[in-house]
PASEBA-1860 file (N, C-alpha, C; in nm, 3 decimals):
! residues 113
1> MALYDCEY> 5.101/2.391/2.457/5.003/2.481/2.401/4.941/2.422/2.274 ~ 5.022/2.366/2.186/4.970/2.308/2.063/4.881/2.189/2.093 ~ 4.918/2.109/2.194/4.834/1.995/2.230/4.700/2.042/2.282 ~ 4.700/2.149/2.365/4.574/2.203/2.415/4.488/2.251/2.298 ~ 4.549/2.323/2.204/4.474/2.372/2.088/4.415/2.256/2.009 ~ 4.494/2.151/1.991/4.449/2.034/1.918/4.331/1.969/1.992 ~ 4.342/1.955/2.124/4.235/1.896/2.203/4.110/1.983/2.197 ~ 4.128/2.116/2.204/4.015/2.207/2.197/3.946/2.196/2.062
9> DLHNFFVK> 4.025/2.192/1.955/3.968/2.177/1.821/3.897/2.044/1.807 ~ 3.958/1.936/1.860/3.894/1.805/1.855/3.757/1.810/1.921 ~ 3.754/1.868/2.039/3.628/1.876/2.112/3.525/1.953/2.030 ~ 3.565/2.067/1.976/3.472/2.148/1.898/3.425/2.077/1.773 ~ 3.514/2.003/1.706/3.475/1.932/1.585/3.369/1.828/1.616 ~ 3.388/1.754/1.723/3.295/1.648/1.754/3.166/1.700/1.814 ~ 3.177/1.797/1.902/3.058/1.850/1.968/2.969/1.923/1.867 ~ 3.031/1.995/1.776/2.956/2.074/1.679/2.953/2.006/1.543
17> SLDDEGTF> 2.944/1.876/1.543/2.944/1.798/1.420/2.824/1.837/1.334 ~ 2.852/1.862/1.206/2.748/1.904/1.113/2.747/1.810/0.994 ~ 2.628/1.783/0.940/2.622/1.702/0.820/2.667/1.787/0.701 ~ 2.722/1.720/0.599/2.780/1.792/0.485/2.679/1.883/0.416 ~ 2.561/1.831/0.384/2.465/1.911/0.310/2.417/2.031/0.391 ~ 2.384/2.009/0.516/2.335/2.118/0.601/2.438/2.227/0.618 ~ 2.562/2.189/0.631/2.669/2.286/0.649/2.682/2.376/0.527 ~ 2.686/2.314/0.410/2.708/2.394/0.290/2.583/2.473/0.250
25> ELADSQDS> 2.464/2.420/0.279/2.343/2.499/0.254/2.343/2.622/0.343 ~ 2.378/2.606/0.470/2.385/2.718/0.562/2.491/2.817/0.517 ~ 2.604/2.767/0.474/2.713/2.854/0.428/2.671/2.934/0.306 ~ 2.598/2.872/0.214/2.554/2.942/0.094/2.456/3.055/0.126 ~ 2.382/3.039/0.233/2.283/3.141/0.267/2.343/3.258/0.345 ~ 2.469/3.249/0.383/2.534/3.354/0.462/2.635/3.429/0.376 ~ 2.698/3.530/0.437/2.799/3.606/0.364/2.923/3.522/0.342 ~ 3.012/3.565/0.255/3.128/3.486/0.215/3.226/3.464/0.329
33> GFKANVVE> 3.236/3.555/0.425/3.325/3.537/0.539/3.283/3.417/0.622 ~ 3.155/3.407/0.648/3.103/3.294/0.724/3.120/3.166/0.643 ~ 3.096/3.175/0.514/3.108/3.059/0.425/3.250/3.003/0.430 ~ 3.349/3.089/0.422/3.487/3.044/0.427/3.518/2.980/0.562 ~ 3.464/3.036/0.670/3.486/2.982/0.803/3.427/2.842/0.816 ~ 3.308/2.822/0.765/3.242/2.692/0.773/3.319/2.590/0.689 ~ 3.361/2.629/0.571/3.438/2.538/0.486/3.569/2.502/0.553 ~ 3.635/2.598/0.615/3.761/2.572/0.686/3.736/2.478/0.803
41> QKSRQNMV> 3.627/2.497/0.875/3.594/2.411/0.989/3.570/2.268/0.940 ~ 3.500/2.252/0.829/3.475/2.119/0.775/3.606/2.054/0.732 ~ 3.695/2.133/0.675/3.825/2.082/0.635/3.903/2.033/0.756 ~ 3.901/2.109/0.864/3.968/2.068/0.988/3.905/1.941/1.043 ~ 3.773/1.935/1.039/3.703/1.818/1.090/3.742/1.694/1.010 ~ 3.749/1.708/0.879/3.789/1.596/0.794/3.933/1.554/0.824 ~ 4.020/1.651/0.847/4.159/1.622/0.880/4.167/1.543/1.011 ~ 4.093/1.584/1.111/4.093/1.514/1.240/4.037/1.373/1.224
49> NQAIAMLN> 3.929/1.360/1.148/3.871/1.227/1.126/3.969/1.134/1.055 ~ 4.043/1.187/0.958/4.144/1.106/0.889/4.255/1.063/0.984 ~ 4.297/1.155/1.070/4.402/1.122/1.167/4.353/1.016/1.266 ~ 4.228/1.025/1.309/4.171/0.925/1.400/4.167/0.789/1.332 ~ 4.135/0.786/1.203/4.130/0.661/1.129/4.267/0.594/1.121 ~ 4.373/0.672/1.134/4.510/0.618/1.130/4.553/0.559/1.264 ~ 4.481/0.587/1.370/4.516/0.537/1.503/4.483/0.389/1.515 ~ 4.544/0.325/1.614/4.506/0.186/1.640/4.363/0.186/1.694
57> PDDAEIIT> 4.292/0.076/1.683/4.150/0.072/1.722/4.122/0.115/1.866 ~ 4.208/0.079/1.960/4.186/0.117/2.099/4.193/0.268/2.118 ~ 4.292/0.332/2.054/4.306/0.477/2.064/4.189/0.547/1.996 ~ 4.152/0.499/1.878/4.040/0.560/1.806/3.911/0.548/1.887 ~ 3.893/0.433/1.951/3.771/0.410/2.029/3.760/0.508/2.146 ~ 3.868/0.524/2.222/3.859/0.610/2.340/3.847/0.757/2.300 ~ 3.915/0.799/2.193/3.902/0.936/2.143/3.757/0.961/2.099 ~ 3.702/0.866/2.026/3.564/0.879/1.976/3.464/0.882/2.091
65> LFYKNEQS> 3.480/0.795/2.187/3.388/0.794/2.301/3.392/0.927/2.376 ~ 3.511/0.979/2.398/3.524/1.102/2.477/3.478/1.225/2.401 ~ 3.522/1.241/2.276/3.492/1.364/2.203/3.363/1.358/2.122 ~ 3.343/1.252/2.047/3.225/1.247/1.961/3.101/1.207/2.040 ~ 3.114/1.107/2.123/2.998/1.059/2.200/2.981/1.133/2.332 ~ 3.078/1.220/2.364/3.073/1.303/2.484/3.052/1.221/2.612 ~ 3.119/1.107/2.619/3.111/1.023/2.738/3.211/1.075/2.841 ~ 3.175/1.067/2.968/3.267/1.104/3.075/3.369/0.992/3.092
73> LEEISQIL> 3.476/1.021/3.165/3.574/0.916/3.192/3.513/0.801/3.271 ~ 3.420/0.833/3.359/3.351/0.729/3.436/3.270/0.639/3.343 ~ 3.199/0.700/3.249/3.119/0.622/3.154/3.208/0.539/3.062 ~ 3.318/0.597/3.018/3.410/0.525/2.932/3.469/0.405/3.006 ~ 3.505/0.426/3.133/3.562/0.316/3.210/3.462/0.201/3.225 ~ 3.334/0.233/3.240/3.232/0.128/3.248/3.215/0.057/3.115 ~ 3.211/0.134/3.006/3.193/0.076/2.872/3.308/-0.017/2.837 ~ 3.430/0.025/2.868/3.549/-0.052/2.832/3.593/-0.151/2.940
81> GLEVNTAK> 3.527/-0.146/3.054/3.562/-0.237/3.163/3.698/-0.206/3.224 ~ 3.726/-0.078/3.241/3.854/-0.032/3.294/3.833/0.047/3.422 ~ 3.940/0.064/3.496/3.938/0.158/3.608/3.936/0.299/3.550 ~ 3.881/0.395/3.622/3.873/0.533/3.573/4.012/0.588/3.543 ~ 4.107/0.564/3.632/4.243/0.614/3.610/4.307/0.552/3.486 ~ 4.278/0.426/3.460/4.331/0.359/3.341/4.272/0.424/3.215 ~ 4.143/0.453/3.216/4.079/0.520/3.102/4.140/0.659/3.082 ~ 4.167/0.728/3.191/4.226/0.861/3.184/4.365/0.855/3.121
89> VRLHRARG> 4.445/0.759/3.162/4.580/0.744/3.107/4.573/0.706/2.959 ~ 4.483/0.615/2.924/4.469/0.575/2.783/4.425/0.692/2.696 ~ 4.334/0.773/2.747/4.290/0.891/2.672/4.406/0.987/2.653 ~ 4.483/1.010/2.758/4.599/1.099/2.750/4.698/1.049/2.645 ~ 4.727/0.922/2.647/4.821/0.864/2.551/4.765/0.867/2.409 ~ 4.635/0.841/2.395/4.573/0.844/2.263/4.577/0.986/2.205 ~ 4.555/1.086/2.291/4.565/1.225/2.244/4.706/1.253/2.192 ~ 4.806/1.205/2.263/4.944/1.225/2.221/4.972/1.160/2.087
97> RLKEKMEK> 4.922/1.037/2.068/4.942/0.969/1.940/4.864/1.037/1.828 ~ 4.746/1.090/1.860/4.669/1.164/1.760/4.745/1.290/1.719 ~ 4.801/1.358/1.817/4.880/1.478/1.788/4.997/1.443/1.696 ~ 5.065/1.332/1.725/5.178/1.289/1.641/5.133/1.263/1.497 ~ 5.019/1.195/1.482/4.967/1.167/1.347/4.936/1.297/1.274 ~ 4.875/1.390/1.345/4.837/1.516/1.281/4.962/1.595/1.242 ~ 5.062/1.595/1.327/5.185/1.667/1.295/5.260/1.601/1.180 ~ 5.255/1.469/1.173/5.327/1.397/1.068/5.257/1.409/0.932
105> YFAEEVRN> 5.126/1.389/0.929/5.054/1.382/0.802/4.987/1.514/0.762 ~ 4.969/1.601/0.858/4.900/1.728/0.830/4.981/1.844/0.886 ~ 5.111/1.840/0.871/5.200/1.940/0.933/5.162/2.082/0.894 ~ 5.142/2.106/0.767/5.108/2.241/0.721/4.974/2.288/0.780 ~ 4.876/2.201/0.777/4.743/2.237/0.827/4.746/2.261/0.979 ~ 4.822/2.179/1.053/4.829/2.194/1.199/4.893/2.329/1.233 ~ 4.994/2.369/1.158/5.058/2.500/1.185/4.959/2.614/1.164 ~ 4.863/2.596/1.076/4.766/2.703/1.046/4.646/2.701/1.138
113> L> 4.635/2.605/1.228/4.518/2.597/1.319/4.518/2.710/1.418
END
C-alpha cells in the first residue's frame, strides 16, 4: 500500500509539475487552505526530487523518463535500447530503491503522506 501511494504521489508530482514562482503566486491569490496545500505539495515534490538525485544514474533515468517525461514502457525500451520486459523490471526495481531512499532519508515525511 505504501509503495502504491509513493508511486501515485510520484506520478502526480511529475505530471502536475509547477514552476516555483507560478505556484506561489497562485497560492497567494487563493485562500490559506489552498495555499497550505500547494506549499505541502511543493515540499513533497522537492522531497521526491532529492530522493531521485540519490539514486544511481540508471534508476534516476528510468524513473524520470516514466514519471516526468511520461514515456510509455515501449518508448523507454526504445530510448534505452532494452526489451520492454527488461525496462519494466528495471522500473519496478528503481521504484523499490526510490522507496527505500525515501523511507531512510525522509521517514517522518513519508509517514505523513
